[in-house]
Phi, psi and omega in degrees: 000317181299325179296320177296315181301315180293321179297317178298319178298318183286333178302324181297336181267359189288340176261117184297126177280153179092348176284165177296161179302317180298319180294321179295318176300316179297320178298316179301315181291315184293315184276348180063035186305316184294315179295320179296315181300316180295310183295315182291319180294324178292316177299316181296317180295320179298319178295319178297320178295319177303327179266013178058035177252073189292321179296320177295320178301315179296319180297318180295318177298318179294322178294319177297318177296321179297322178302313182297312182293323178295318180298313179293322180297318179295318180294320181293318180299318179292323178296319179293327177296325180291325181292000000 
C-alpha cells in the first residue's frame, strides 16, 4: 500500500517543470502521466477497499485525480501567460 501512495506522489513530479510548454506536452504524452495516474490510483483504491480502508481508498482516488488536474492546470497557466 505504501508503494502505491509514494508512486502517486511521485507521478506529480514526472513532468519536468521549467521546460517549454511544447516540451511539457511531449513529456505528458511520452510518459503517459495521465494514464498512469488514473490506473495507479484506481489499483491503489481497489487494494484499500479490499483491506476495508475506505477513507484511504477515497483519498487515493482524489490524489490521482489531483495529479491529472495539476498537470493540466500548470500547462494551461503557461499557455495563458503566452497569450
